[in-house]
N, C-alpha and C positions, 0 to 999 in steps of 0.2 A: 464380229459375230455374224454368221449368215442369217439373212432374213427368213422368217418362217411365217407363212400366212395360213389361214384355214377358212373353209366354208363349212358352216355348221347349221343346217336346217333342222327344224323339228318336224319329223314325219307324222304329224297328227292329221294329215290330209294329203291329197295329191299336190305335187309341186306344180306351180303355175309360172306364167311369164315373169312375175316379179322375182321368183327364185332363180329363174334362168339368167335374168339380168345380173343379179347379185353374184351368182356363181362365176359368170364369165368376166364380170368386173374384177372380182378377186383374182381370177386366173391371170388376167392381164397385168394387174399390179405385181403379182408374184414374179411373173416372167420379166417384167421391166426391172425388178430389183435383183434378178438372178437368184431368187430364193426358192425355198421349198414350199409346196402347197399341200395341205392336209385336208382330208374330209372327215368330219365328225357328225354323227347323227345324234341329235339331242333328244333322246327317247326315254327320259326318266319317267314319264307318265306312260306306263305300259298299257293302260286301258285305252288312252287316246292315240297311242303310237304303236299299234301292232306291228310285228315283224314284217308282214307282207307289204306295208306301206314303206318301210325302210328299204326293202329290196327294190320296190318300184322306184323309189327316189334314186337309188344307185343306177338303175337302168335308164331312167330319164336323163340323168346327168351325163352318162356315157353317150347317149344319143345326141345331146346338144353339143358335144365336143369338149366337155369338161374332163380333165384328167388330173389325177392327184398322185402324190408320192406315198408309198407305204400302204399299210392296211387301213381300212375304214375303222374309226373308233366309235363303237356303239356305247354311248354314254351310260346306258343302263347296266352295262357289265362292269362298271367301275364305281359302284355305289359306296363301297368301303372307303374309297378315297374321299368321297364327299362327307362321310360320317367322321373321318379323322379331322377334316376341316372344321366341322361343327364342334368337335371336342376341343379343338384349339380355341375357338371363339368362346366356348363355354368357360374355359379356364381363364380367359381374359375378363370374364364377368360382363359380357356385352349381350348376352341372350336372356330372354325370359319367356316363360310359358304363357300361352294365350288360349283361352277356351272360348273366345267370342266367335259367334257365327257371323255370316254376312249380314243377316238381319239385325243382330246386335249392333254391329258396326254402323249400319245405315241409320238405326234409331239414335245411337249415341252421337253421330256426326250430323244429324239433321239440324238445319239452321246455321251450321258453321259456314257452309258455302265453300269449304276448302276441299279441292280435289287434287289428286296426283296427276302427273302428265298423261296417264292413261284414261283419266276421267273418272276414276273411282274415288269414293270418299277417303280422305286421309285418316288413318286410324288414330283415335283420340287418346290412346295410351291407357285404356281402362285396366288391363291386366298388369301393366307395368307397376301400378300402385298396389296391386294385390299380393305380389311376391308369392306366386303359387309354386308348390314343390313338385317338380317333374316326377320324382319317384312315387310320390303319393298319388298323383294323377294316374300314372300307369297302373299302380296296384289296384286302383278303384275302377279301371277301365274307362276313364274319362278321356275322350279324344282331345288333343291340343296341338297347337302349332308352336313353333319357336320364332320369336321376333327379335329383331335387332334393336337394342336400346341405343338409338342414334345419338342422343345427347351424351351418354357415357362413351360411345365409340369416338365421337369427335373430340372429346377431351384427351383421348389417347393419340389421335392422328393429327390434330390441328387442321388448318386449311389445306385443301388439296387441289391440284390442277391436273390436266392431261393435255397431251399434244394431239391436236386435230389437224389432219392433212386435207380432209374434205371440208364439210361444213354442216352445222346443225340446222334445224328448221328455221331459225332466225338469223342464219348466216354466220353463226359462231365458227371461228377457225383460228388456227395458230395455237398459242398457249391459252387454254380455256379453264376458267375456274369451275371446279366441280361443285354442284349445289344439291347435295343429297337431301336437304331439308324439304324439298318438294315432295318427297316420298314418305316422310315420317318413318315410323318404326316398321319397316318392311318385314314380311315373312321370310325367314331363312330356312325353315324346315316345315313343309306342309304336313298336315295331320295325316294325309293319305299315302304319301310316298317318302316321308322322312328326309327330304331334301327340297331344294327349290332351284329354279333357273339361275338365280344369282349365285348361289353357292356352287352349283355344278359347273357353270361357265367359268368362273374365276379359278376354280380348282383345276379343271381340265386345261385351260389356257396355260396355266403355270406348268403343269406336268408335261405338256406337249411343247413347251418352249416357244410359244407364239410371241412374235415380236411386233406384229402389226395386225390389228383387227379391222376388217372391212365389213360393213353391214349397212342396212338402210337407216335413213334418218329417223324412222319410227323408234329406233332403239338408242338414239343419241342421249336422251336424258337418263337412261338406265346406267350409263357409264359412270355417273356420279356415285351410285351405290357400289359399283364394282371397284372404283378407286378406294372407297372406304375399306372394303374387304381386303384389297391388295395391301393397303397400308397397315391394317391391323395384323395381317399374317406375314408381313415382311416379304411379300412377293414382288417380282419385277413389274413395272408399269409398262405395258405395251403402248405403242402408238396406235392411234385410231384414225380411220378413214371412213366417214359416213357419207353415203351417196344418196342421191335423190331416189324417189320411188316411182315405179311404173304405175300409171293410173289408167283407169278405164275411160270410156267416152264421157262419163258424167263427172270426171275429176276425182273419183274415189280411188284410194290405193287398192291395188289388187290384193286379195287375200282369200284364204280358204273359206273364211266365214261368210263371204258374199258370193261364194260359188264361182270364182273366176275360172275361166276355161283352163283345164289342166293341160300340162305338156303332153300327156298321153293322148288326150282327145285331139290335139293338134296333129300329132304324129299319125293317128289313125285316120285323120281327115286328109292325109296326103301332103301336109306341110313339110317341107324339108328343113334341116337345120339351118341352111343358108337363108331361106326365106324367113325363118323365125328370127335370125340375127338382124335382118333388115327391119322386121317389125319392131325390134327393140332399139333400132338406131345404132347398131354396132357394125 
């Protein structure tokens, strides 16, 4: 089977050097494997990901020399596929409604000292024990999210692993044991957009036939959640290749949230694609 890779940024801000590195890293791996390379814009949050930022991302990627096969997949145009995934999970009995706010979760988790890999409090399972009825909540106009009942899910999947060609933050490589317990009962359908990153990425990777996923080490631990969903849904398990992060002069990873200098600004300042590649050590 031919290898299929993808670069899938979320256009909720301007792309920066970290995106450039990841895109070119993925392109190099795809060419080495003689495989296909796809571009997907993960824009399910239309408020934070307006179309203009998606188009700018496409222009930035072309400028740095990133090229892909076929059409760009705008994730927001395939929400029906994500809904079908949630319906399948609902039928397996691994979803439950949750009306807790962030404040509710913070108060309930106070003192536990348990945080997920992103640093947020692990959800204590408040609504899992309440058995709320989704139809009744909708009829009453009560906003709610859908969470994964991880304990129930793992009784169906058993222990899981994934093949890592790069390395995780602690040097994990080779055949790695997935540890979804770090995350607890994650949200699989947000109350505002009726899906989530986890559901959308697993669904689209399967539909696009992705065989190897390359991305930064900051997403390494999310792989455990994706492996649970792949196993529950009977989807193929891609290989993974997590790479190191491009950091600023203070050692912080580049991100939109800390206003890292965007690719557009570098281009407007007269930096050439070749100079940018040298900046990235490529």
